[in-house]
Each structure stands twice: as C-alpha cells, then as structure tokens.
A tleap script that builds the chain and sets N, CA, C and O, in Angstrom:
source leaprc.protein.ff14SB
mol = sequence {
  NMET GLU PHE SER VAL ILE PRO LEU ILE ALA
  GLN ALA GLY GLY GLN ALA GLN VAL ASP ALA
  ALA LYS ALA ILE ALA LEU GLY LEU GLY THR
  GLY PHE GLY ALA ILE GLY PRO GLY ILE GLY
  VAL GLY TYR ILE PHE GLY LYS VAL ILE GLU
  ALA GLU THR ARG GLN PRO GLU LEU ARG ASP
  GLU ILE ARG ALA THR MET TRP LEU GLY PHE
  ALA LEU THR GLU ALA ILE VAL PHE TYR ALA
  LEU MET MET SER LEU VAL ALA PHE PHE ILE
  CALA
}
set mol.1.N position { 0.846 -1.175 0.000 }
set mol.1.CA position { 0.000 0.000 0.000 }
set mol.1.C position { 0.892 1.239 0.000 }
set mol.1.O position { 1.786 1.369 0.836 }
set mol.2.N position { 0.647 2.126 -0.924 }
set mol.2.CA position { 1.462 3.328 -1.065 }
set mol.2.C position { 0.733 4.519 -0.463 }
set mol.2.O position { -0.467 4.695 -0.673 }
set mol.3.N position { 1.468 5.338 0.290 }
set mol.3.CA position { 0.880 6.508 0.930 }
set mol.3.C position { 1.606 7.749 0.442 }
set mol.3.O position { 2.836 7.791 0.409 }
set mol.4.N position { 0.835 8.756 0.066 }
set mol.4.CA position { 1.417 10.009 -0.386 }
set mol.4.C position { 0.666 11.172 0.245 }
set mol.4.O position { -0.557 11.127 0.379 }
set mol.5.N position { 1.383 12.192 0.626 }
set mol.5.CA position { 0.775 13.354 1.269 }
set mol.5.C position { 0.165 14.292 0.230 }
set mol.5.O position { -0.785 15.009 0.540 }
set mol.6.N position { 0.685 14.301 -0.982 }
set mol.6.CA position { 0.250 15.256 -1.999 }
set mol.6.C position { -1.264 15.152 -2.288 }
set mol.6.O position { -1.918 16.193 -2.337 }
set mol.7.N position { -1.857 13.953 -2.482 }
set mol.7.CA position { -3.304 13.916 -2.705 }
set mol.7.C position { -4.100 14.456 -1.524 }
set mol.7.O position { -5.145 15.077 -1.717 }
set mol.8.N position { -3.623 14.228 -0.309 }
set mol.8.CA position { -4.319 14.755 0.857 }
set mol.8.C position { -4.297 16.274 0.875 }
set mol.8.O position { -5.292 16.912 1.219 }
set mol.9.N position { -3.162 16.849 0.506 }
set mol.9.CA position { -3.056 18.307 0.454 }
set mol.9.C position { -3.945 18.855 -0.667 }
set mol.9.O position { -4.590 19.891 -0.510 }
set mol.10.N position { -3.968 18.156 -1.780 }
set mol.10.CA position { -4.785 18.602 -2.914 }
set mol.10.C position { -6.263 18.603 -2.549 }
set mol.10.O position { -6.988 19.511 -2.955 }
set mol.11.N position { -6.724 17.624 -1.803 }
set mol.11.CA position { -8.112 17.588 -1.376 }
set mol.11.C position { -8.408 18.719 -0.405 }
set mol.11.O position { -9.509 19.269 -0.403 }
set mol.12.N position { -7.442 19.062 0.409 }
set mol.12.CA position { -7.662 20.066 1.440 }
set mol.12.C position { -7.762 21.485 0.877 }
set mol.12.O position { -8.569 22.277 1.363 }
set mol.13.N position { -6.957 21.823 -0.142 }
set mol.13.CA position { -6.975 23.219 -0.555 }
set mol.13.C position { -6.620 23.502 -1.986 }
set mol.13.O position { -6.554 24.674 -2.355 }
set mol.14.N position { -6.391 22.531 -2.803 }
set mol.14.CA position { -6.149 22.770 -4.211 }
set mol.14.C position { -4.684 22.759 -4.599 }
set mol.14.O position { -3.801 22.436 -3.805 }
set mol.15.N position { -4.461 23.127 -5.862 }
set mol.15.CA position { -3.129 23.041 -6.466 }
set mol.15.C position { -2.147 24.038 -5.860 }
set mol.15.O position { -0.947 23.768 -5.819 }
set mol.16.N position { -2.631 25.172 -5.393 }
set mol.16.CA position { -1.726 26.170 -4.814 }
set mol.16.C position { -1.033 25.624 -3.577 }
set mol.16.O position { 0.149 25.889 -3.360 }
set mol.17.N position { -1.754 24.866 -2.769 }
set mol.17.CA position { -1.138 24.292 -1.582 }
set mol.17.C position { -0.161 23.182 -1.944 }
set mol.17.O position { 0.849 22.991 -1.266 }
set mol.18.N position { -0.461 22.456 -3.006 }
set mol.18.CA position { 0.464 21.414 -3.460 }
set mol.18.C position { 1.769 22.055 -3.909 }
set mol.18.O position { 2.845 21.571 -3.558 }
set mol.19.N position { 1.691 23.133 -4.677 }
set mol.19.CA position { 2.898 23.820 -5.128 }
set mol.19.C position { 3.684 24.390 -3.949 }
set mol.19.O position { 4.915 24.354 -3.946 }
set mol.20.N position { 2.981 24.910 -2.959 }
set mol.20.CA position { 3.655 25.451 -1.782 }
set mol.20.C position { 4.343 24.332 -1.001 }
set mol.20.O position { 5.466 24.508 -0.528 }
set mol.21.N position { 3.688 23.201 -0.864 }
set mol.21.CA position { 4.288 22.072 -0.149 }
set mol.21.C position { 5.518 21.551 -0.894 }
set mol.21.O position { 6.515 21.184 -0.272 }
set mol.22.N position { 5.444 21.521 -2.215 }
set mol.22.CA position { 6.599 21.071 -2.989 }
set mol.22.C position { 7.756 22.052 -2.879 }
set mol.22.O position { 8.913 21.637 -2.816 }
set mol.23.N position { 7.460 23.345 -2.855 }
set mol.23.CA position { 8.515 24.347 -2.718 }
set mol.23.C position { 9.179 24.253 -1.347 }
set mol.23.O position { 10.397 24.386 -1.232 }
set mol.24.N position { 8.379 24.025 -0.312 }
set mol.24.CA position { 8.949 23.864 1.028 }
set mol.24.C position { 9.814 22.616 1.079 }
set mol.24.O position { 10.905 22.640 1.649 }
set mol.25.N position { 9.339 21.528 0.490 }
set mol.25.CA position { 10.123 20.289 0.463 }
set mol.25.C position { 11.430 20.478 -0.300 }
set mol.25.O position { 12.461 19.936 0.098 }
set mol.26.N position { 11.399 21.242 -1.394 }
set mol.26.CA position { 12.614 21.527 -2.163 }
set mol.26.C position { 13.626 22.279 -1.300 }
set mol.26.O position { 14.806 21.931 -1.274 }
set mol.27.N position { 13.167 23.292 -0.608 }
set mol.27.CA position { 14.064 24.064 0.252 }
set mol.27.C position { 14.624 23.253 1.400 }
set mol.27.O position { 15.811 23.346 1.711 }
set mol.28.N position { 13.770 22.453 2.037 }
set mol.28.CA position { 14.236 21.634 3.155 }
set mol.28.C position { 15.208 20.553 2.689 }
set mol.28.O position { 16.213 20.293 3.350 }
set mol.29.N position { 14.910 19.925 1.557 }
set mol.29.CA position { 15.800 18.881 1.045 }
set mol.29.C position { 17.179 19.410 0.718 }
set mol.29.O position { 18.186 18.786 1.049 }
set mol.30.N position { 17.224 20.550 0.073 }
set mol.30.CA position { 18.512 21.146 -0.267 }
set mol.30.C position { 19.223 21.660 0.982 }
set mol.30.O position { 20.437 21.511 1.115 }
set mol.31.N position { 18.469 22.263 1.893 }
set mol.31.CA position { 19.069 22.782 3.123 }
set mol.31.C position { 19.662 21.688 3.986 }
set mol.31.O position { 20.789 21.811 4.466 }
set mol.32.N position { 18.902 20.613 4.187 }
set mol.32.CA position { 19.429 19.499 4.981 }
set mol.32.C position { 20.582 18.815 4.261 }
set mol.32.O position { 21.495 18.294 4.902 }
set mol.33.N position { 20.546 18.813 2.924 }
set mol.33.CA position { 21.649 18.226 2.173 }
set mol.33.C position { 22.921 19.048 2.235 }
set mol.33.O position { 23.996 18.546 1.907 }
set mol.34.N position { 22.822 20.310 2.653 }
set mol.34.CA position { 23.992 21.178 2.739 }
set mol.34.C position { 24.619 21.199 4.134 }
set mol.34.O position { 25.728 21.704 4.309 }
set mol.35.N position { 23.917 20.657 5.116 }
set mol.35.CA position { 24.441 20.689 6.489 }
set mol.35.C position { 25.707 19.849 6.619 }
set mol.35.O position { 26.718 20.318 7.142 }
set mol.36.N position { 25.648 18.618 6.145 }
set mol.36.CA position { 26.805 17.721 6.251 }
set mol.36.C position { 28.034 18.241 5.521 }
set mol.36.O position { 29.116 18.288 6.107 }
set mol.37.N position { 27.895 18.637 4.247 }
set mol.37.CA position { 29.067 19.188 3.560 }
set mol.37.C position { 29.596 20.472 4.207 }
set mol.37.O position { 30.800 20.728 4.168 }
set mol.38.N position { 28.720 21.273 4.796 }
set mol.38.CA position { 29.188 22.470 5.485 }
set mol.38.C position { 30.082 22.124 6.664 }
set mol.38.O position { 31.113 22.759 6.888 }
set mol.39.N position { 29.674 21.116 7.408 }
set mol.39.CA position { 30.498 20.638 8.519 }
set mol.39.C position { 31.797 20.045 7.984 }
set mol.39.O position { 32.871 20.276 8.538 }
set mol.40.N position { 31.687 19.275 6.898 }
set mol.40.CA position { 32.866 18.637 6.318 }
set mol.40.C position { 33.888 19.632 5.806 }
set mol.40.O position { 35.089 19.437 5.990 }
set mol.41.N position { 33.428 20.697 5.167 }
set mol.41.CA position { 34.351 21.715 4.645 }
set mol.41.C position { 35.060 22.412 5.800 }
set mol.41.O position { 36.264 22.656 5.728 }
set mol.42.N position { 34.330 22.735 6.861 }
set mol.42.CA position { 34.966 23.340 8.034 }
set mol.42.C position { 36.001 22.426 8.646 }
set mol.42.O position { 37.068 22.878 9.062 }
set mol.43.N position { 35.695 21.147 8.702 }
set mol.43.CA position { 36.636 20.167 9.254 }
set mol.43.C position { 37.888 20.071 8.385 }
set mol.43.O position { 39.005 20.021 8.899 }
set mol.44.N position { 37.695 20.046 7.064 }
set mol.44.CA position { 38.837 19.957 6.141 }
set mol.44.C position { 39.778 21.146 6.330 }
set mol.44.O position { 40.985 20.965 6.488 }
set mol.45.N position { 39.232 22.352 6.313 }
set mol.45.CA position { 40.082 23.534 6.425 }
set mol.45.C position { 40.734 23.632 7.805 }
set mol.45.O position { 41.869 24.097 7.920 }
set mol.46.N position { 40.031 23.202 8.846 }
set mol.46.CA position { 40.630 23.191 10.174 }
set mol.46.C position { 41.816 22.250 10.251 }
set mol.46.O position { 42.845 22.592 10.834 }
set mol.47.N position { 41.684 21.075 9.671 }
set mol.47.CA position { 42.779 20.105 9.680 }
set mol.47.C position { 43.943 20.557 8.803 }
set mol.47.O position { 45.097 20.254 9.103 }
set mol.48.N position { 43.652 21.276 7.727 }
set mol.48.CA position { 44.726 21.803 6.879 }
set mol.48.C position { 45.551 22.833 7.665 }
set mol.48.O position { 46.779 22.854 7.571 }
set mol.49.N position { 44.877 23.670 8.426 }
set mol.49.CA position { 45.599 24.655 9.235 }
set mol.49.C position { 46.492 23.954 10.252 }
set mol.49.O position { 47.641 24.343 10.456 }
set mol.50.N position { 45.951 22.914 10.889 }
set mol.50.CA position { 46.767 22.156 11.842 }
set mol.50.C position { 47.971 21.511 11.159 }
set mol.50.O position { 49.089 21.565 11.672 }
set mol.51.N position { 47.729 20.899 9.994 }
set mol.51.CA position { 48.820 20.204 9.298 }
set mol.51.C position { 49.896 21.171 8.829 }
set mol.51.O position { 51.083 20.853 8.898 }
set mol.52.N position { 49.499 22.344 8.354 }
set mol.52.CA position { 50.492 23.310 7.880 }
set mol.52.C position { 51.311 23.898 9.021 }
set mol.52.O position { 52.481 24.233 8.834 }
set mol.53.N position { 50.711 24.025 10.196 }
set mol.53.CA position { 51.503 24.534 11.320 }
set mol.53.C position { 52.478 23.482 11.839 }
set mol.53.O position { 53.536 23.824 12.368 }
set mol.54.N position { 52.129 22.212 11.693 }
set mol.54.CA position { 53.025 21.144 12.146 }
set mol.54.C position { 54.152 20.884 11.159 }
set mol.54.O position { 55.291 20.648 11.564 }
set mol.55.N position { 53.845 20.925 9.869 }
set mol.55.CA position { 54.847 20.634 8.837 }
set mol.55.C position { 54.747 21.657 7.706 }
set mol.55.O position { 54.168 21.363 6.660 }
set mol.56.N position { 55.291 22.829 7.899 }
set mol.56.CA position { 55.192 23.875 6.880 }
set mol.56.C position { 55.888 23.524 5.565 }
set mol.56.O position { 55.548 24.081 4.521 }
set mol.57.N position { 56.856 22.609 5.602 }
set mol.57.CA position { 57.556 22.240 4.371 }
set mol.57.C position { 56.676 21.429 3.418 }
set mol.57.O position { 56.993 21.328 2.233 }
set mol.58.N position { 55.589 20.856 3.904 }
set mol.58.CA position { 54.670 20.081 3.053 }
set mol.58.C position { 53.441 20.889 2.629 }
set mol.58.O position { 52.408 20.324 2.273 }
set mol.59.N position { 53.566 22.187 2.670 }
set mol.59.CA position { 52.424 23.065 2.404 }
set mol.59.C position { 51.771 22.812 1.049 }
set mol.59.O position { 50.545 22.745 0.975 }
set mol.60.N position { 52.544 22.670 -0.019 }
set mol.60.CA position { 51.979 22.488 -1.354 }
set mol.60.C position { 51.225 21.164 -1.477 }
set mol.60.O position { 50.147 21.123 -2.071 }
set mol.61.N position { 51.774 20.092 -0.929 }
set mol.61.CA position { 51.116 18.787 -0.995 }
set mol.61.C position { 49.823 18.782 -0.174 }
set mol.61.O position { 48.822 18.193 -0.579 }
set mol.62.N position { 49.860 19.442 0.973 }
set mol.62.CA position { 48.677 19.504 1.834 }
set mol.62.C position { 47.576 20.290 1.145 }
set mol.62.O position { 46.414 19.885 1.178 }
set mol.63.N position { 47.923 21.405 0.524 }
set mol.63.CA position { 46.907 22.223 -0.142 }
set mol.63.C position { 46.308 21.524 -1.357 }
set mol.63.O position { 45.120 21.685 -1.637 }
set mol.64.N position { 47.110 20.754 -2.077 }
set mol.64.CA position { 46.569 20.012 -3.222 }
set mol.64.C position { 45.529 19.002 -2.759 }
set mol.64.O position { 44.467 18.870 -3.367 }
set mol.65.N position { 45.836 18.300 -1.693 }
set mol.65.CA position { 44.889 17.338 -1.139 }
set mol.65.C position { 43.664 18.051 -0.568 }
set mol.65.O position { 42.550 17.536 -0.660 }
set mol.66.N position { 43.861 19.217 0.015 }
set mol.66.CA position { 42.749 19.989 0.566 }
set mol.66.C position { 41.738 20.343 -0.510 }
set mol.66.O position { 40.533 20.195 -0.303 }
set mol.67.N position { 42.214 20.806 -1.654 }
set mol.67.CA position { 41.287 21.211 -2.717 }
set mol.67.C position { 40.537 20.027 -3.305 }
set mol.67.O position { 39.384 20.159 -3.718 }
set mol.68.N position { 41.179 18.889 -3.343 }
set mol.68.CA position { 40.482 17.687 -3.794 }
set mol.68.C position { 39.386 17.304 -2.809 }
set mol.68.O position { 38.262 17.010 -3.217 }
set mol.69.N position { 39.697 17.306 -1.538 }
set mol.69.CA position { 38.690 17.001 -0.518 }
set mol.69.C position { 37.563 18.019 -0.504 }
set mol.69.O position { 36.400 17.657 -0.323 }
set mol.70.N position { 37.896 19.285 -0.695 }
set mol.70.CA position { 36.885 20.333 -0.740 }
set mol.70.C position { 35.925 20.117 -1.908 }
set mol.70.O position { 34.710 20.220 -1.741 }
set mol.71.N position { 36.459 19.822 -3.072 }
set mol.71.CA position { 35.612 19.619 -4.254 }
set mol.71.C position { 34.699 18.407 -4.096 }
set mol.71.O position { 33.523 18.467 -4.454 }
set mol.72.N position { 35.225 17.326 -3.572 }
set mol.72.CA position { 34.407 16.134 -3.396 }
set mol.72.C position { 33.329 16.346 -2.330 }
set mol.72.O position { 32.218 15.832 -2.460 }
set mol.73.N position { 33.651 17.090 -1.292 }
set mol.73.CA position { 32.669 17.366 -0.247 }
set mol.73.C position { 31.573 18.290 -0.766 }
set mol.73.O position { 30.397 18.071 -0.473 }
set mol.74.N position { 31.931 19.303 -1.521 }
set mol.74.CA position { 30.939 20.231 -2.055 }
set mol.74.C position { 30.051 19.584 -3.121 }
set mol.74.O position { 28.938 20.054 -3.359 }
set mol.75.N position { 30.516 18.530 -3.754 }
set mol.75.CA position { 29.696 17.852 -4.757 }
set mol.75.C position { 28.434 17.267 -4.130 }
set mol.75.O position { 27.418 17.119 -4.809 }
set mol.76.N position { 28.490 16.937 -2.852 }
set mol.76.CA position { 27.321 16.381 -2.171 }
set mol.76.C position { 26.181 17.391 -2.148 }
set mol.76.O position { 25.017 17.002 -2.250 }
set mol.77.N position { 26.485 18.671 -2.016 }
set mol.77.CA position { 25.444 19.708 -2.030 }
set mol.77.C position { 24.728 19.714 -3.377 }
set mol.77.O position { 23.505 19.850 -3.430 }
set mol.78.N position { 25.474 19.569 -4.451 }
set mol.78.CA position { 24.855 19.573 -5.765 }
set mol.78.C position { 24.008 18.328 -5.989 }
set mol.78.O position { 22.978 18.397 -6.660 }
set mol.79.N position { 24.423 17.196 -5.438 }
set mol.79.CA position { 23.590 15.992 -5.515 }
set mol.79.C position { 22.279 16.205 -4.771 }
set mol.79.O position { 21.221 15.808 -5.260 }
set mol.80.N position { 22.334 16.820 -3.607 }
set mol.80.CA position { 21.119 17.096 -2.843 }
set mol.80.C position { 20.208 18.052 -3.608 }
set mol.80.O position { 18.991 17.864 -3.632 }
set mol.81.N position { 20.783 19.066 -4.228 }
set mol.81.CA position { 19.989 20.013 -5.013 }
set mol.81.C position { 19.338 19.325 -6.209 }
set mol.81.O position { 18.164 19.557 -6.496 }
set mol.82.N position { 20.081 18.496 -6.894 }
set mol.82.CA position { 19.527 17.794 -8.057 }
set mol.82.C position { 18.395 16.851 -7.654 }
set mol.82.O position { 17.366 16.798 -8.327 }
set mol.83.N position { 18.575 16.116 -6.576 }
set mol.83.CA position { 17.523 15.204 -6.133 }
set mol.83.C position { 16.297 15.967 -5.658 }
set mol.83.O position { 15.171 15.508 -5.854 }
set mol.84.N position { 16.496 17.124 -5.035 }
set mol.84.CA position { 15.361 17.937 -4.628 }
set mol.84.C position { 14.613 18.476 -5.847 }
set mol.84.O position { 13.382 18.511 -5.853 }
set mol.85.N position { 15.337 18.889 -6.862 }
set mol.85.CA position { 14.690 19.373 -8.089 }
set mol.85.C position { 13.948 18.240 -8.806 }
set mol.85.O position { 12.857 18.456 -9.335 }
set mol.86.N position { 14.515 17.065 -8.828 }
set mol.86.CA position { 13.833 15.917 -9.429 }
set mol.86.C position { 12.532 15.642 -8.685 }
set mol.86.O position { 11.487 15.436 -9.302 }
set mol.87.N position { 12.603 15.639 -7.359 }
set mol.87.CA position { 11.397 15.395 -6.566 }
set mol.87.C position { 10.381 16.511 -6.770 }
set mol.87.O position { 9.177 16.255 -6.769 }
set mol.88.N position { 10.841 17.732 -6.943 }
set mol.88.CA position { 9.938 18.866 -7.130 }
set mol.88.C position { 9.182 18.782 -8.442 }
set mol.88.O position { 7.978 19.032 -8.483 }
set mol.89.N position { 9.878 18.432 -9.518 }
set mol.89.CA position { 9.244 18.442 -10.828 }
set mol.89.C position { 8.587 17.115 -11.208 }
set mol.89.O position { 7.698 17.099 -12.060 }
set mol.90.N position { 8.997 16.015 -10.602 }
set mol.90.CA position { 8.425 14.718 -10.952 }
set mol.90.C position { 7.230 14.382 -10.067 }
set mol.90.O position { 6.203 13.920 -10.566 }
set mol.91.N position { 7.349 14.605 -8.770 }
set mol.91.CA position { 6.284 14.197 -7.842 }
set mol.91.C position { 5.065 15.083 -7.947 }
set mol.91.O position { 4.084 14.872 -7.234 }
savepdb mol mol.pdb
quit
C-alpha cells in the first residue's frame, strides 16, 4: 500500500497548496543536504591549518589534497539540489 501526502493536500486546498508544499520540500531537502558538507568543509580547512603549522615544508602537498577534498565534499550539495529538483518536478 502506497501513501502520499500530496493527494491529501490537494483535497484540502487545491493546487496552490500542493505547489507550496513542494517548494517547502525543495528548500528543506537542499538545506538538509547542505548541512553535512558544510560541517565537512569546516573540518577539512581546520585540519589543513593544523597540518600546515606542524609541517610547513609540506604546504603544497597539503593544499593540493585539501582542494580535492573540498571539491568532493561540495559535490554532495549539488547531488542534494539535483535530487530535490527531481522530486519537485516529478512528484
């Protein structure tokens, strides 16, 4: 048995409420999807600062790895945005 909130909202107040509910879901999905990467980016940069103060001679190697980690962590935000947009336009 499949349960969906959208038909219940549609019965209650029409298409305008459905669009509003989808817009709220889009914002919440993207917002919650950005929390983890935000924490991860802060952690990455904090550890880079620690590593550079401990071994300043490895600065270039540390920064190269930092940018790779930053890019991979930020990609998660775009995945969350894409999935939220898919849910917004398909559901």
